[in-house]
C-alpha positions as semicolon CSV with decimal commas, in nm:
position;residue;x (nm);y (nm);z (nm)
1;X;-4,146;5,097;-3,300
2;X;-4,133;4,973;-2,942
3;X;-4,531;4,964;-2,919
4;X;-4,552;4,756;-3,244
5;X;-4,259;4,526;-3,122
6;X;-4,418;4,475;-2,789
7;X;-4,747;4,396;-2,932
8;X;-4,580;4,140;-3,191
9;X;-4,381;3,972;-2,886
10;X;-4,720;3,945;-2,696
11;X;-4,894;3,802;-2,984
12;X;-4,618;3,537;-3,027
13;X;-4,628;3,436;-2,675
14;X;-4,986;3,338;-2,677
15;X;-4,979;3,195;-3,027
16;X;-4,685;2,965;-2,917
17;X;-4,855;2,888;-2,576
18;X;-5,149;2,762;-2,770
19;X;-4,941;2,550;-3,002
20;X;-4,783;2,394;-2,715
21;X;-5,100;2,291;-2,569
22;X;-5,164;2,099;-2,910
23;X;-4,799;2,003;-2,953
24;X;-4,677;1,939;-2,584
25;X;-4,333;1,790;-2,710
26;X;-4,249;2,136;-2,871
27;X;-4,242;2,322;-2,534
28;X;-4,019;2,304;-2,236
29;X;-3,678;2,267;-2,398
30;X;-3,397;2,512;-2,428
31;X;-3,442;2,688;-2,743
32;X;-3,134;2,893;-2,861
33;X;-3,155;3,217;-3,064
34;X;-3,529;3,174;-3,135
35;X;-3,661;3,112;-2,774
36;X;-3,965;3,296;-2,704
37;X;-3,931;3,613;-2,492
38;X;-4,158;3,561;-2,190
39;X;-4,026;3,857;-1,987
40;X;-4,197;4,124;-2,236
41;X;-4,444;3,880;-2,402
42;X;-4,750;3,953;-2,155
43;X;-5,061;4,018;-2,340
44;X;-5,209;4,152;-2,665
45;X;-5,313;3,822;-2,836
46;X;-5,502;3,891;-3,185
47;X;-5,568;3,649;-3,482
48;X;-5,247;3,559;-3,631
49;X;-5,153;3,372;-3,963
50;X;-4,950;3,049;-3,961
51;X;-4,563;3,092;-3,922
52;X;-4,268;2,884;-3,796
53;X;-4,064;3,035;-3,498
54;X;-3,671;3,059;-3,549
55;X;-3,650;2,769;-3,298
56;X;-3,846;2,544;-3,531
57;X;-4,139;2,510;-3,296
58;X;-4,473;2,488;-3,484
59;X;-4,711;2,780;-3,408
60;X;-5,096;2,751;-3,418
61;X;-5,241;2,832;-3,780
62;X;-5,492;3,080;-3,633
63;X;-5,563;3,208;-3,287
64;X;-5,890;3,389;-3,230
65;X;-5,911;3,535;-2,885
66;X;-6,256;3,723;-2,893
67;X;-6,207;3,886;-2,554
68;X;-5,923;3,969;-2,335
69;X;-5,800;4,185;-2,051
70;X;-5,461;4,282;-1,937
71;X;-5,314;4,449;-1,631
72;X;-4,985;4,577;-1,711
73;X;-4,877;4,794;-1,413
74;X;-4,965;4,845;-1,058
75;X;-4,864;5,082;-0,784
76;X;-4,974;5,071;-0,409
77;X;-4,984;5,397;-0,178
78;X;-5,062;5,143;0,100
79;X;-5,176;4,786;0,136
80;X;-5,551;4,890;0,101
81;X;-5,476;5,145;-0,186
82;X;-5,350;5,003;-0,520
83;X;-5,414;5,131;-0,881
84;X;-5,359;4,885;-1,161
85;X;-5,358;4,986;-1,541
86;X;-5,385;4,782;-1,873
87;X;-5,615;4,747;-2,169
88;X;-5,882;4,512;-2,283
89;X;-6,068;4,439;-2,609
90;X;-6,413;4,287;-2,674
91;X;-6,367;4,141;-3,017
92;X;-6,085;3,974;-3,179
93;X;-6,032;4,268;-3,427
94;X;-6,187;4,539;-3,195
95;X;-6,000;4,834;-3,082
96;X;-5,801;4,814;-2,749
97;X;-5,935;5,026;-2,459
98;X;-5,761;5,161;-2,156
99;X;-5,838;4,979;-1,829
100;X;-5,798;5,113;-1,489
101;X;-5,885;4,924;-1,171
102;X;-5,838;5,009;-0,815
103;X;-5,810;4,775;-0,501
104;X;-5,938;4,923;-0,167
105;X;-5,811;4,614;0,049
106;X;-6,114;4,400;-0,017
107;X;-6,226;4,411;-0,399
108;X;-6,098;4,547;-0,724
109;X;-6,327;4,782;-0,912
110;X;-6,292;4,925;-1,273
111;X;-6,246;5,295;-1,247
112;X;-6,367;5,497;-1,524
113;X;-6,088;5,606;-1,770
114;X;-6,067;5,949;-1,941
115;X;-6,217;5,938;-2,278
116;X;-6,379;5,597;-2,217
117;X;-6,445;5,446;-2,543
118;X;-6,136;5,566;-2,731
119;X;-5,841;5,343;-2,846
120;X;-5,547;5,312;-2,598
121;X;-5,329;5,120;-2,388
122;X;-5,155;5,173;-2,054
123;X;-4,826;5,000;-1,965
124;X;-4,724;5,150;-1,626
125;X;-4,844;5,351;-1,348
126;X;-4,668;5,516;-1,053
127;X;-4,883;5,656;-0,744
128;X;-4,633;5,861;-0,523
129;X;-4,930;5,937;-0,282
130;X;-5,280;5,805;-0,216
131;X;-5,422;6,093;-0,414
132;X;-5,193;6,121;-0,703
133;X;-5,108;5,864;-0,976
134;X;-4,952;5,897;-1,337
135;X;-4,996;5,615;-1,596
136;X;-4,817;5,594;-1,943
137;X;-4,866;5,375;-2,267
138;X;-5,005;5,505;-2,565
139;X;-5,108;5,809;-2,399
140;X;-5,033;5,960;-2,062
141;X;-5,278;6,018;-1,780
142;X;-5,293;6,157;-1,426
143;X;-5,512;6,124;-1,137
144;X;-5,575;6,413;-0,880
145;X;-5,746;6,196;-0,616
146;X;-6,097;6,267;-0,781
147;X;-6,060;6,202;-1,171
148;X;-5,830;6,090;-1,421
149;X;-5,738;6,348;-1,697
150;X;-5,523;6,315;-2,021
151;X;-5,211;6,486;-1,984
152;X;-5,069;6,392;-2,314
153;X;-5,251;6,211;-2,602
154;X;-4,938;6,054;-2,770
155;X;-4,671;5,881;-2,578
156;X;-4,364;5,668;-2,642
157;X;-4,318;5,562;-2,283
158;X;-4,360;5,214;-2,133
159;X;-4,248;5,286;-1,784
160;X;-4,297;5,558;-1,532
161;X;-4,165;5,655;-1,147
162;X;-4,290;5,933;-0,967
163;X;-4,128;6,073;-0,641
164;X;-4,382;6,326;-0,579
165;X;-4,713;6,440;-0,760
166;X;-4,508;6,700;-0,947
167;X;-4,208;6,496;-1,018
168;X;-4,240;6,195;-1,260
169;X;-3,964;6,038;-1,513
170;X;-4,085;5,820;-1,792
171;X;-3,880;5,612;-2,043
172;X;-3,956;5,425;-2,358
173;X;-3,855;5,423;-2,724
174;X;-3,977;5,653;-3,020
175;X;-4,132;5,541;-3,337
176;X;-3,794;5,544;-3,487
177;X;-3,645;5,302;-3,222
178;X;-3,458;5,565;-3,016
179;X;-3,459;5,552;-2,657
180;X;-3,631;5,871;-2,490
181;X;-3,741;6,006;-2,150
182;X;-3,996;6,248;-2,032
183;X;-4,029;6,460;-1,727
184;X;-4,347;6,588;-1,548
185;X;-4,306;6,915;-1,340
186;X;-4,687;6,916;-1,220
187;X;-4,803;7,104;-1,519
188;X;-4,632;7,007;-1,842
189;X;-4,427;6,712;-1,972
190;X;-4,088;6,783;-2,133
191;X;-3,947;6,501;-2,356
192;X;-3,571;6,448;-2,415
193;X;-3,360;6,175;-2,583
194;X;-3,152;5,920;-2,394
195;X;-2,805;5,814;-2,510
196;X;-2,768;5,515;-2,714
197;X;-2,494;5,241;-2,600
198;X;-2,140;5,309;-2,736
199;X;-2,152;4,958;-2,919
200;X;-2,347;4,993;-3,266
201;X;-2,686;4,860;-3,178
202;X;-2,926;4,748;-3,429
203;X;-3,226;4,775;-3,176
204;X;-3,261;4,941;-2,830
205;X;-3,507;4,877;-2,561
206;X;-3,536;5,082;-2,257
207;X;-3,792;4,862;-2,056
208;X;-3,834;5,023;-1,714
209;X;-3,738;5,307;-1,465
210;X;-3,698;5,379;-1,100
211;X;-3,634;5,687;-0,920
212;X;-3,562;5,727;-0,548
213;X;-3,566;6,115;-0,590
214;X;-3,575;6,389;-0,810
215;X;-3,173;6,375;-0,863
216;X;-3,164;5,994;-0,920
217;X;-3,328;5,754;-1,145
218;X;-3,200;5,422;-1,290
219;X;-3,363;5,283;-1,646
220;X;-3,274;4,932;-1,777
221;X;-3,335;4,739;-2,081
222;X;-3,135;4,563;-2,336
223;X;-2,973;4,636;-2,688
224;X;-2,890;4,384;-2,965
225;X;-2,647;4,371;-3,253
226;X;-2,551;4,114;-3,494
227;X;-2,899;3,983;-3,516
228;X;-2,933;4,003;-3,912
229;X;-2,678;3,695;-3,902
230;X;-2,897;3,489;-3,655
231;X;-2,836;3,247;-3,575
232;X;-2,484;3,312;-3,631
233;X;-2,226;3,321;-3,355
234;X;-2,191;3,718;-3,378
235;X;-2,549;3,776;-3,258
236;X;-2,573;3,919;-2,898
237;X;-2,841;4,077;-2,680
238;X;-2,674;4,292;-2,400
239;X;-2,807;4,436;-2,095
240;X;-2,858;4,819;-2,070
241;X;-2,839;5,064;-1,781
242;X;-2,873;5,433;-1,779
243;X;-2,850;5,668;-1,481
244;X;-3,008;6,016;-1,424
245;X;-2,844;6,257;-1,215
246;X;-3,095;6,536;-1,195
247;X;-2,975;6,697;-1,541
248;X;-2,862;6,436;-1,776
249;X;-2,868;6,042;-1,863
250;X;-2,554;5,847;-1,894
251;X;-2,502;5,487;-1,988
252;X;-2,334;5,284;-1,721
253;X;-2,174;4,941;-1,747
254;X;-2,394;4,647;-1,643
255;X;-2,338;4,262;-1,630
256;X;-2,392;4,013;-1,905
257;X;-2,358;3,642;-1,804
258;X;-2,463;3,480;-2,158
259;X;-2,505;3,575;-2,531
260;X;-2,857;3,666;-2,459
261;X;-2,930;3,905;-2,158
262;X;-3,236;4,122;-2,097
263;X;-3,332;4,339;-1,804
264;X;-3,706;4,394;-1,783
265;X;-3,776;4,557;-1,440
266;X;-3,574;4,773;-1,172
267;X;-3,661;4,895;-0,828
268;X;-3,456;5,165;-0,631
269;X;-3,476;5,234;-0,241
270;X;-3,174;5,483;-0,286
271;X;-2,921;5,593;-0,529
272;X;-2,689;5,315;-0,387
273;X;-2,952;5,030;-0,379
274;X;-3,123;4,917;-0,683
275;X;-3,211;4,571;-0,808
276;X;-3,294;4,501;-1,172
277;X;-3,422;4,153;-1,299
278;X;-3,472;3,989;-1,619
279;X;-3,350;3,687;-1,810
280;X;-3,045;3,530;-1,959
281;X;-2,971;3,257;-2,217
282;X;-3,261;3,344;-2,444
283;X;-3,491;3,343;-2,150
284;X;-3,387;3,029;-2,024
285;X;-3,245;3,160;-1,672
286;X;-3,360;3,419;-1,428
287;X;-3,118;3,708;-1,416
288;X;-3,078;3,941;-1,104
289;X;-2,848;4,240;-1,064
290;X;-2,760;4,473;-0,784
291;X;-2,640;4,827;-0,807
292;X;-2,453;4,957;-0,506
293;X;-2,392;5,309;-0,643
294;X;-2,065;5,228;-0,818
295;X;-2,116;4,908;-1,023
296;X;-2,345;4,625;-1,086
297;X;-2,313;4,274;-0,957
298;X;-2,502;3,951;-1,053
299;X;-2,697;3,756;-0,785
300;X;-2,754;3,391;-0,783
301;X;-3,133;3,328;-0,854
302;X;-3,266;2,987;-0,796
303;X;-3,467;2,842;-1,102
304;X;-3,786;2,688;-1,056
305;X;-3,699;2,378;-1,268
306;X;-3,438;2,276;-1,520
307;X;-3,680;2,225;-1,824
308;X;-3,818;2,510;-2,002
309;X;-3,763;2,888;-1,961
310;X;-3,754;3,111;-1,633
311;X;-3,769;3,473;-1,662
312;X;-3,841;3,754;-1,419
313;X;-4,059;4,035;-1,549
314;X;-4,114;4,237;-1,239
315;X;-3,934;4,351;-0,908
316;X;-4,034;4,577;-0,617
317;X;-3,805;4,650;-0,317
318;X;-3,962;4,794;-0,010
319;X;-3,606;4,824;0,156
320;X;-3,269;4,782;0,061
321;X;-3,258;4,431;0,214
322;X;-3,640;4,322;0,097
323;X;-3,730;4,289;-0,254
324;X;-3,954;4,058;-0,430
325;X;-3,954;3,959;-0,810
326;X;-4,213;3,777;-1,024
327;X;-4,215;3,616;-1,359
328;X;-4,275;3,283;-1,531
329;X;-4,117;2,942;-1,586
330;X;-4,198;2,649;-1,793
331;X;-4,235;2,863;-2,109
332;X;-4,471;3,109;-1,951
333;X;-4,719;2,847;-1,829
334;X;-4,660;2,911;-1,456
335;X;-4,596;3,189;-1,239
336;X;-4,297;3,245;-1,000
337;X;-4,195;3,462;-0,728
338;X;-3,858;3,525;-0,568
339;X;-3,777;3,693;-0,233
340;X;-3,450;3,895;-0,137
341;X;-3,364;3,917;0,217
342;X;-3,036;4,111;0,169
343;X;-2,836;3,797;0,149
344;X;-3,009;3,556;-0,084
345;X;-3,299;3,488;-0,316
346;X;-3,545;3,228;-0,233
347;X;-3,828;3,083;-0,443
348;X;-4,192;3,143;-0,333
349;X;-4,477;2,951;-0,466
350;X;-4,742;3,169;-0,647
351;X;-5,105;3,009;-0,736
352;X;-5,225;2,978;-1,086
353;X;-5,595;3,004;-1,203
354;X;-5,823;2,726;-1,100
355;X;-5,842;2,612;-1,463
356;X;-5,497;2,613;-1,654
357;X;-5,489;2,882;-1,920
358;X;-5,262;2,894;-2,216
359;X;-5,018;3,118;-2,015
360;X;-4,972;3,291;-1,691
361;X;-4,785;3,622;-1,685
362;X;-4,739;3,833;-1,380
363;X;-4,635;4,172;-1,534
364;X;-4,590;4,432;-1,239
365;X;-4,541;4,429;-0,882
366;X;-4,565;4,686;-0,595
367;X;-4,477;4,607;-0,246
368;X;-4,549;4,842;0,073
369;X;-4,353;4,610;0,299
370;X;-4,159;4,266;0,307
371;X;-4,485;4,077;0,328
372;X;-4,731;4,309;0,169
373;X;-4,735;4,303;-0,204
374;X;-4,970;4,310;-0,498
375;X;-4,909;4,158;-0,849
376;X;-5,088;4,182;-1,155
377;X;-5,070;4,040;-1,514
378;X;-5,277;3,851;-1,727
379;X;-5,384;3,470;-1,797
380;X;-5,593;3,573;-2,104
381;X;-5,814;3,770;-1,862
382;X;-5,715;4,029;-1,590
383;X;-5,514;3,865;-1,322
384;X;-5,431;3,987;-0,976
385;X;-5,239;3,813;-0,659
386;X;-5,202;3,947;-0,329
387;X;-4,905;3,853;-0,086
388;X;-4,997;3,862;0,299
389;X;-4,718;3,728;0,509
390;X;-4,578;3,437;0,309
391;X;-4,901;3,326;0,113
392;X;-5,006;3,452;-0,251
393;X;-5,379;3,442;-0,315
394;X;-5,566;3,524;-0,619
395;X;-5,794;3,822;-0,591
396;X;-6,081;3,820;-0,846
397;X;-6,048;4,121;-1,097
398;X;-6,322;4,249;-1,309
399;X;-6,321;4,208;-1,682
400;X;-6,493;4,472;-1,888
């Protein structure tokens, strides 16, 4: 269910974006219950039929993207050793293929995927050392410093965090919509269910996980209820946070600032220092929350502008007082970065492609220091940006 829901949301974003190019007046306004979800809608655009959004905005009658590439996750062992994963397709109705690219400090290069030519998507990657990576998506693969190998041919996971080559935790949703986790011990994956929130939830999404050690992980996402009555006043979307203590998961209270709240990414440097980001107000406003080991508190995040949607999709903390988050504003048309110095968040410009594309979506971040980060995503093709000091620059990525 998660894979289908994510694909549908990604498709909806591109369709809405293309519609906005033709009908500019339909974009950039606060939308209410039917606002596009720019946090999770990052890619996967296919031919679609005419429809109307719940907000009433027109959607293109047909979108036919014949070739596209997406980088959904990135992990850097050092500033000159990063691995990004995603997928691509070469025809509008053709199969999606797994995509792996590696950064050596100078250029990005495509790395052969295990079972090249087979269908598959990769959503997240974690590299605890320079010679060890694990990637999850529709399947699970691992890298031993020489080759990538399939560890599991089917997977419900959308996020993974490894603290060592033989210690990884992954989270996601089963086909039935139940939150589930998995653990890698260096030899086998063991799957285990995660608790649902106490409130009766119609849908639960576990979007991301971050572990600071084998005995501590935090997973975040959101859950909704009352949505069948939308746009009635009883509909809600609440943040979700769950903590792993080395033996079991437990739902922990998180903060909601609006009727609609989502956490899309989390980064932990210790059990007492985690930062989660997302959006509130149907994706209208950026949301950031801080975990201090006992409770969550919200942080003020400056919005890029007052028109359109601002949503944070990725976060990476290289230290407790040094985090960087990335996402989009203006309905997903422009990239945005925010830096945390231990006291406040500050806007940081991110460049866009030379020619404006229908949307620009940073999907994942990895920072090896306060001023050394890599962001990946899509603008209809694979996209990567490198931060060195205070300036971002786009680094060309190959598209198979």
